[in-house]
C-alpha positions in Angstrom: -11.0 -4.8 0.2 -7.9 -6.8 1.0 -4.5 -5.7 2.2 -2.0 -7.8 0.4 1.3 -6.6 1.7 3.1 -3.5 3.0 6.6 -2.1 2.8 7.7 0.2 5.6 10.6 2.3 4.4 10.9 4.4 7.6 8.2 4.6 10.3 8.9 4.7 14.0 11.2 1.8 14.9 10.7 0.0 11.5 13.2 0.6 8.7 13.0 -1.2 5.3 10.6 -3.8 6.7 7.9 -5.7 4.7 4.9 -7.8 5.7 2.7 -10.0 3.6 -0.8 -10.9 4.8 -3.2 -13.8 4.3 -6.8 -13.7 3.0 -8.6 -14.3 6.3 -7.0 -14.5 9.8 -3.6 -13.0 10.4 -2.0 -13.3 13.8 0.6 -10.5 14.4 2.5 -11.6 17.4 5.1 -9.6 19.3 6.2 -8.9 22.8 5.5 -5.5 24.4 7.5 -2.9 22.6 8.0 -5.1 19.5 6.1 -2.6 17.3 2.6 -4.0 17.0 0.9 -0.6 17.6 3.4 1.0 15.3 2.5 -1.4 12.5 -1.3 -0.9 13.2 -0.8 2.9 13.1 1.2 2.6 9.9 -1.6 0.6 8.2 -4.1 3.3 9.2 -1.8 6.1 8.1 -1.3 4.5 4.7 -5.1 4.3 4.2 -6.1 7.8 5.4 -2.8 9.8 5.8 -1.8 11.6 9.1 -2.9 14.7 10.8 -0.2 17.1 12.0 -1.4 19.3 14.8 -0.2 22.8 15.5 1.2 24.6 18.5 2.1 22.6 21.6 0.0 19.6 20.5 2.4 19.1 17.6 5.1 17.8 20.1 3.0 14.8 21.2 0.7 14.1 18.2 0.7 10.9 16.2 2.9 12.5 13.5 5.7 13.3 15.9 5.3 10.1 17.9 6.1 7.9 14.9 8.9 9.9 13.3 11.6 7.5 12.2 14.1 6.6 14.9 16.9 6.7 12.3 17.0 10.0 10.4 17.0 9.1 6.6 15.1 12.0 4.9 12.2 9.6 4.4 9.1 8.9 6.5 6.5 6.5 5.1 6.2 3.5 2.9 3.8 1.7 0.6 0.6 -0.5 0.9 -0.8 -2.9 -1.8 -4.6 -3.2 -1.9 -6.9 -5.4 -3.8 -10.5 -4.3 -4.5 -12.8 -6.2 -6.8 -9.9 -7.7 -8.7 -8.0 -4.4 -9.1 -4.6 -4.2 -7.4 -3.1 -0.8 -6.5 -0.1 0.4 -4.5 -0.6 3.3 -2.2 2.7 5.2 -1.5 3.1 8.0 1.0 5.9 10.2 2.2 4.7 12.0 5.3 7.7 14.4 5.2 6.4 15.8 1.9 2.8 16.1 3.1 1.0 14.2 5.9 -1.9 13.6 3.4 0.3 13.0 0.4 -0.7 9.9 -1.7 0.6 8.4 -4.9 -1.2 5.5 -6.5 0.2 3.0 -9.0 -2.4 0.7 -10.7 -0.6 -2.6 -10.9 -3.6 -4.2 -12.8 -3.2 -1.6 -15.6 0.5 -1.0 -15.0 0.3 2.7 -14.8 0.1 5.5 -12.2 -3.4 7.0 -11.6 -4.4 10.3 -10.0 -5.3 10.0 -6.3 -8.8 11.6 -6.6 -11.2 11.2 -3.7 -13.7 9.0 -5.5 -11.1 6.5 -6.7 -9.4 6.3 -3.2 -12.8 5.8 -1.6 -13.6 3.0 -4.1 -10.3 1.2 -3.3 -11.0 1.6 0.4 -14.5 0.1 -0.2 -16.1 3.4 1.2 -14.2 3.1 4.5 -13.7 6.5 6.2 -11.7 7.6 9.1 -14.8 7.8 11.4 -16.1 4.4 10.4 -12.6 2.9 10.6 -12.0 4.1 14.1 -15.5 3.1 15.3 -16.1 -0.2 13.5 -13.2 -2.2 12.1 -10.4 -0.9 14.3 -10.6 -2.1 17.9 -7.9 -1.6 20.5 -7.5 -2.8 24.1 -10.0 -1.1 26.4 -11.1 1.1 23.5 -14.2 -0.8 22.3 -16.5 2.2 22.9 -17.7 4.1 19.8 -17.2 7.9 19.7 -20.1 10.4 19.4 -19.0 11.1 15.8 -20.0 7.5 15.0 -23.6 8.2 15.9 -23.7 11.1 13.4 -21.9 8.9 10.8 -24.5 6.2 11.3 -27.4 8.7 10.9 -25.8 10.1 7.8 -25.3 6.7 6.4 -28.9 5.8 6.8 -29.9 9.1 5.2 -27.7 8.2 2.2 -28.7 4.5 2.2 -28.9 4.3 -1.6 -25.2 5.2 -1.7 -24.2 2.5 0.7 -21.1 3.2 2.8 -20.7 7.0 2.0 -21.8 8.3 5.4 -19.9 11.5 5.0 -22.7 14.1 4.8 -24.3 15.8 7.9 -28.0 15.5 7.3 -29.0 19.0 8.5 -26.1 20.6 6.9 -26.6 18.6 3.7 -30.2 19.8 3.4 -29.2 23.4 4.1 -26.4 23.2 1.5 -28.6 21.6 -1.1 -31.3 24.3 -0.6 -28.7 27.0 -1.1 -27.3 25.1 -4.1 -30.8 25.0 -5.7 -31.1 28.8 -5.3 -27.7 29.4 -6.8 -28.5 27.1 -9.7 -31.8 28.8 -10.4 -30.0 32.2 -10.5 -27.7 30.8 -13.3 -30.5 30.0 -15.7 -30.4 32.4 -18.8 -33.4 32.2 -21.2 -32.5 31.6 -24.9 -34.5 33.4 -27.7 -35.8 30.5 -29.8 -36.7 32.7 -32.8 -33.2 34.1 -33.0 -31.8 30.5 -32.7 -34.1 29.3 -35.6 -33.1 32.3 -37.8 -29.4 31.6 -37.1 -29.8 27.9 -38.1 -31.5 28.9 -41.4 -28.6 31.2 -42.2 -26.1 28.5 -41.5 -27.9 26.1 -43.7 -28.0 28.7 -46.6 -24.2 29.4 -46.3 -23.4 25.7 -46.2 -25.3 25.1 -49.4 -23.3 27.9 -51.1 -20.0 26.4 -49.9 -20.8 22.9 -51.1 -19.8 23.9 -54.7 -16.3 24.8 -53.5 -14.4 21.5 -53.4 -11.1 23.1 -52.2 -12.9 24.7 -49.2 -14.8 21.5 -48.5 -11.4 19.7 -48.3 -10.1 22.4 -46.1 -13.0 21.9 -43.6 -12.3 18.1 -43.5 -8.7 18.7 -43.0 -9.4 21.1 -40.1 -11.6 18.5 -38.4 -8.9 15.9 -38.9 -6.4 18.3 -37.4 -8.5 19.0 -34.4 -9.0 15.3 -33.7 -5.3 14.7 -34.2 -4.2 17.5 -31.9 -6.5 16.2 -29.2 -5.0 12.7 -29.4 -1.5 14.2 -29.5 -2.1 16.2 -26.3 -3.4 13.1 -24.5 -0.4 11.0 -25.5 2.0 13.8 -24.4 0.2 14.0 -21.0 0.6 10.2 -20.6 4.2 10.4 -21.7 4.9 13.1 -19.1 3.3 11.2 -16.3 5.1 7.9 -17.1 8.4 9.7 -17.7 8.2 11.5 -14.3 7.5 8.1 -12.7 10.5 6.5 -14.4 12.8 9.4 -13.4 11.6 9.1 -9.8 12.4 5.3 -9.8 15.8 5.9 -11.4 16.6 8.6 -8.9 15.6 6.3 -6.1 17.9 3.6 -7.5 20.7 6.1 -8.0 20.3 7.3 -4.4 20.7 3.7 -3.3 23.8 3.2 -5.4 22.1 0.7 -7.7 23.4 0.7 -11.3 22.2 -2.6 -12.9 20.6 -5.9 -12.3 24.0 -7.6 -12.9 25.5 -5.4 -10.1 22.7 -6.5 -7.7 23.1 -10.1 -8.7 26.9 -9.9 -8.1 26.3 -8.3 -4.7 23.7 -11.1 -3.9 26.2 -13.8 -5.0 29.0 -12.3 -2.9 26.5 -12.1 0.1 25.5 -15.7 -0.4 29.1 -16.9 -0.6 30.2 -14.8 2.4 27.2 -15.7 4.5 27.9 -19.4 3.8 31.6 -19.1 4.5 31.0 -17.1 7.7 29.1 -20.0 9.4 31.1 -22.8 7.7 34.6 -21.5 8.9 33.6 -19.8 12.1 34.7 -22.7 14.3 38.1 -22.9 12.5 38.8 -19.2 13.2 38.0 -19.6 16.9 40.2 -22.7 17.1 43.2 -21.0 15.5 42.8 -17.9 17.8 43.1 -20.0 21.0 46.5 -19.6 22.9 47.0 -23.3 23.2 46.5 -23.6 19.4 49.3 -21.0 18.8 51.6 -23.0 21.1 50.8 -26.2 19.3 51.5 -24.5 15.9 54.9 -23.4 17.3 55.6 -27.0 18.6 54.7 -28.5 15.3 56.9 -26.0 13.5 59.8 -27.2 15.6 58.8 -30.8 15.1 58.6 -30.3 11.3 62.1 -28.7 11.4 63.5 -31.6 13.5 61.8 -34.1 11.2 63.4 -32.5 8.2 66.8 -32.5 9.8 66.5 -36.2 10.7 65.4 -37.0 7.2 68.4 -35.2 5.6 70.7 -36.8 8.2 69.4 -40.3 7.5 69.9 -39.8 3.8 73.7 -39.7 4.4 73.9 -42.0 7.5 74.9 -45.6 7.8 71.6 -47.5 8.1 73.3 -50.5 9.7 74.6 -48.5 12.7 72.7 -49.6 15.8 73.1 -46.2 17.5 70.3 -44.6 15.3 66.6 -44.9 15.6 64.9 -47.3 13.2 64.4 -45.8 9.8 60.7 -46.7 9.5 59.9 -45.1 12.8 61.6 -41.8 11.7 59.9 -41.9 8.4 56.5 -42.4 10.1 57.3 -39.6 12.6 58.0 -37.2 9.7 54.8 -38.2 7.9 52.8 -37.6 11.0 54.4 -34.2 11.7 53.8 -33.1 8.1 50.2 -34.3 8.1 49.5 -32.5 11.4 51.1 -29.4 10.0 49.1 -29.5 6.8 45.9 -29.9 8.9 46.7 -27.0 11.1 47.6 -24.8 8.1 44.3 -25.8 6.5 42.5 -24.7 9.7 44.5 -21.5 9.6 43.4 -20.9 6.1 39.8 -21.6 7.0 40.1 -19.0 9.8 41.5 -16.5 7.3 38.5 -17.3 4.9 36.1 -16.7 7.8 37.6 -13.4 8.7 37.4 -12.4 5.0 33.8 -13.4 4.8 33.0 -11.5 8.0 34.5 -8.3 6.6 32.7 -8.7 3.3 29.3 -9.2 5.1 30.0 -6.2 7.3 30.8 -4.0 4.3 27.7 -5.1 2.4 25.4 -4.6 5.5 27.0 -1.2 6.0 26.4 -0.1 2.4 22.9 -1.4 2.0 21.4 -1.5 5.5 23.4 1.1 7.5 24.6 -1.5 10.1 27.6 -3.8 10.4 25.9 -6.3 12.7 25.9 -9.8 11.3 22.8 -11.8 12.0 20.2 -13.8 10.0 17.7 -10.9 10.1 20.1 -8.5 8.5 20.9 -11.1 5.8 17.2 -11.5 5.0 16.8 -7.7 4.9 19.7 -7.4 2.5 18.2 -10.1 0.2 14.8 -8.3 0.3 16.4 -5.0 -0.4 18.3 -6.4 -3.4 15.1 -8.2 -4.7 13.1 -5.0 -4.3 15.7 -3.1 -6.3 15.7 -5.7 -9.0 12.0 -5.5 -9.2 12.2 -1.7 -9.5 14.7 -2.0 -12.3 12.4 -4.3 -14.2 9.5 -1.8 -13.7 11.8 0.9 -15.0 12.7 -1.1 -18.1 9.1 -1.9 -18.9 8.1 1.7 -18.3 10.9 2.9 -20.5 9.7 0.6 -23.3 6.2 2.2 -22.9 7.8 5.6 -23.1 9.7 4.7 -26.3 6.4 3.5 -27.8 4.7 6.7 -26.8 7.6 8.7 -28.3 7.2 6.8 -31.6 3.5 7.4 -31.6 3.9 11.1 -30.8 6.5 11.5 -33.6 4.0 9.8 -36.0 1.2 12.1 -35.0 3.5 15.2 -35.3 4.5 14.2 -38.8 0.8 13.8 -39.7 0.0 17.2 -38.1 2.8 18.8 -40.2 1.5 17.1 -43.3 -2.1 18.5 -42.7 -0.8 21.9 -41.9 1.2 22.0 -45.2 -1.9 20.9 -47.1 -4.0 23.6 -45.4 -1.3 26.2 -46.3 -1.4 25.0 -49.9 -5.1 25.3 -50.3 -6.4 28.6 -51.8 -9.8 29.9 -51.4 -12.1 29.5 -54.4 -13.0 33.2 -54.7 -13.7 36.3 -52.7 -17.4 35.4 -52.4 -16.5 32.0 -50.9 -14.2 33.7 -48.5 -16.9 36.1 -47.3 -19.4 33.2 -47.1 -17.0 31.2 -45.0 -16.3 34.1 -42.7 -20.0 34.7 -42.3 -20.5 30.9 -41.7 -17.9 30.9 -39.0 -19.4 33.8 -37.2 -22.8 32.2 -37.4 -21.5 28.9 -36.1 -19.8 30.8 -33.3 -23.0 32.5 -32.4 -24.9 29.2 -32.7 -22.4 27.5 -30.5 -22.8 30.1 -27.8 -26.6 29.6 -27.9 -26.1 25.8 -27.9 -23.7 26.1 -25.0 -26.2 28.2 -23.1 -29.0 25.7 -23.9 -26.8 22.8 -22.7 -25.9 24.7 -19.6 -29.6 25.5 -18.9 -30.5 21.8 -19.4 -27.7 20.7 -17.1 -28.7 23.3 -14.5 -32.3 22.1 -14.7 -31.2 18.5 -14.3 -29.1 19.5 -11.3 -32.0 21.4 -9.8 -34.3 18.4 -10.1 -31.5 16.2 -8.7 -31.1 18.5 -5.7 -34.9 18.5 -5.1 -34.9 14.7 -5.3 -31.9 14.5 -2.9 -33.6 16.8 -0.4 -36.8 14.8 -0.5 -35.0 11.4 -0.3 -32.9 12.6 2.7 -35.9 13.8 4.6 -37.9 10.7 3.8 -35.1 8.3 4.8 -34.3 10.3 8.0 -38.0 10.1 9.0 -38.1 6.3 8.5 -34.9 5.7 10.4 -36.4 4.3 13.6 -39.1 2.3 11.8 -36.9 0.6 9.2 -33.3 0.4 10.4 -33.0 0.3 14.2 -34.8 -3.1 14.5 -32.3 -4.5 12.0 -29.3 -3.1 13.9 -30.7 -4.4 17.3 -31.3 -7.9 15.9 -27.8 -8.0 14.5 -26.3 -6.8 17.8 -28.4 -9.3 19.8 -27.5 -12.3 17.6 -23.8 -11.5 17.8 -23.8 -10.9 21.5 -25.8 -14.1 22.2 -23.3 -16.1 20.2 -20.3 -14.5 21.8 -21.7 -15.1 25.3 -23.2 -18.5 24.5 -26.7 -17.3 25.2 -26.0 -15.6 28.6 -27.1 -12.2 27.2 -29.8 -12.7 24.6 -30.9 -9.1 23.8 -29.1 -5.9 23.1 -30.8 -2.6 22.0 -29.2 0.5 20.5 -30.8 3.9 20.1 -29.9 6.6 17.5 -27.2 7.9 19.7 -25.6 4.4 20.1 -26.6 4.1 23.7 -26.7 0.5 24.8 -29.3 -1.6 26.7 -28.6 -5.2 27.7 -31.0 -7.9 28.8 -30.2 -11.2 30.5 -32.8 -13.7 31.8 -35.5 -11.1 31.1 -33.8 -8.4 33.2 -32.6 -5.1 31.8 -29.0 -4.4 32.9 -26.9 -1.2 32.8 -23.4 -1.6 31.4 -21.8 -0.7 34.7 -23.4 -3.8 36.3 -21.4 -6.1 33.9 -17.9 -7.3 34.2 -15.3 -5.5 32.1 -14.8 -8.6 30.0 -18.6 -8.7 29.2 -18.6 -5.0 28.4 -15.8 -5.6 25.9 -18.0 -8.4 24.3 -20.9 -5.9 24.1 -18.8 -3.3 22.4 -17.4 -5.9 20.0 -20.9 -7.1 19.1 -21.9 -3.4 18.4 -18.9 -2.8 16.2 -19.4 -6.1 14.2 -23.1 -5.2 13.8 -22.2 -1.8 12.5 -19.8 -3.4 10.0 -22.6 -5.6 8.8 -24.8 -2.5 8.4 -22.3 -0.4 6.5 -21.0 -3.3 4.3 -23.8 -5.9 4.2 -22.6 -7.6 1.0 -18.9 -6.7 1.0 -15.8 -7.2 3.1 -13.5 -4.9 4.9 -10.4 -5.7 7.1 -10.9 -6.0 10.9 -8.1 -4.8 13.1 -8.0 -6.2 16.7 -5.1 -4.6 18.6 -4.8 -6.6 21.9 -8.6 -6.4 22.0 -8.9 -9.7 23.9 -6.7 -8.8 26.8 -9.6 -9.0 29.3 -11.1 -12.2 27.8 -10.8 -15.4 29.6 -9.9 -18.5 27.6 -13.5 -19.5 27.1 -14.6 -16.1 25.9 -11.5 -15.9 23.6 -12.3 -19.3 22.1 -15.9 -18.3 21.4 -14.9 -15.0 19.9 -12.3 -16.6 17.6 -14.7 -19.3 16.4 -17.4 -16.7 15.7 -15.0 -14.5 13.7 -13.7 -17.5 11.7 -17.2 -18.7 10.8 -19.0 -15.4 10.3 -16.6 -12.6 9.4 -16.1 -12.3 5.6 -13.1 -10.0 5.5 -9.5 -10.1 6.6 -8.7 -10.2 10.3 -5.6 -8.6 11.7 -5.1 -9.8 15.3 -2.3 -8.0 17.1 -1.3 -9.8 20.3 1.5 -10.3 22.8 0.1 -13.7 24.0 0.2 -17.2 22.6 -3.4 -18.0 23.4 -4.9 -17.1 20.1 -2.3 -19.1 18.1 -2.9 -22.2 20.3 -6.7 -22.0 20.0 -6.6 -21.6 16.3 -4.2 -24.6 16.0 -6.4 -26.6 18.3 -9.4 -26.1 16.1 -7.4 -26.6 12.9 -8.3 -23.1 11.7 -6.2 -21.8 8.8 -4.3 -18.6 9.6 -1.1 -16.7 8.9 1.3 -16.2 11.8 3.6 -13.2 11.6 6.1 -12.6 14.3 7.1 -9.0 14.9 10.6 -8.4 16.3 
């Protein structure tokens, strides 16, 4: 499973914010309070939904804590996942339902029902218990919960269905035993002699009806009609689903004031021009607003007037009179005054253009982002908002095309249905005997279908009973072999990881079925409280990574490290990062408020994606 990107509509401090992630190591850097834990909680909530507590606890639960800071009537976002080449988008609105989930299959370009099996498949079998106790590690929260021990036991008991781990062993056996009793009570014996006699009667009636061509044609037409009506209902259902999706998208665009791609492109063009003019003419505006500049403008105006006066005067004056200033000097003075005036008027015009660009940007940010503040971040958000709307319009158009194709197909099927119905209405029965035989045949077929249905049900019940017996036997057998077959493997994996993380300082680590830990160093057994807090964090990290290897031995799941290395010194941190880069197959999301991780990765030339959270 890979998390490709996420779009946070409204969640905590985030509003209309998107993040794209790399295939392996992702550094999510931000200062304290930047929103790292908010983003981490959002990713978890998009995968599993949120729990809303009742009573007094509801005022401080996670649902209330991450309510949007800006009231918008929306609380949620979307998450794009990739699993075995299939890309789906999870969309949730926690205001509608904390567990609400809509799924759009981008690979097949259609919405799909959010049934539990499909969601589990897209999450690669990851459950809330295994998520909290394996791949999600926070600062000073490396310990696993008691629920993880039960999940591990259940996983071992269901080893053939790797990664399920959702069934309590004792409760499962009790439930399966009760299910077997209930299934046995549903078995209804079928009289084989009565069934054989009924089959013979049906055969006789069919032979009599073969001579009646009209009735034979009627039977064929009814079969065609049944198949056609089944296909028609399926297409109508697909059309309703797709049409509802298109209406939801169009409503969302309408709520955002979006009418067309051309409108968005025009808005984008205006934003680009205004943003460019804002920074290009900002200096000219400040220059013309200075008091000295205003005085200079006044002085130049007087100078231009004087220059004009002298020019007019000189036109009618006697150039040979020695009492006047030299003509070239006056002409040069006029030219200089006019040039300076033109320059200042140009600066004045640039200041006006800057002020106009500022007001246009403020108006655009106010309409599309809800803020009038001009800064690069808001400009990028506006561009992303416009691009998202254009993408949604494209999806609406493509879906409308599919709807039109479905409508055309439905009309064709309806026309064929009407044609068959007219043909059936035009057919007359061959004679009264044929009518009676057909009625008898239908009754016989109905009785036979009842008996067949009961036989099928008995066979299905018998298969289910055998499956339940096999499941009970398998669960008991695997549970009994737990210590013999699985614990050594888990202990070896923990020991290998811990030895690598500590560079051989601690070479053995044992785990019992309740996930109690035992550490050995230099052939001495040590309790956890005798170790430093940094070493204890390494121990718990080794346990969680070993559990990930047990639950997903041949697959990959994302690993979330939320300030998990706060107590690590530089040497421990370097060793942990090197181990993760070389051995962990899935994505890694490393939330941090320090620069150490980034520097170490760069020092070792390790490819990674750096995301700064503001």
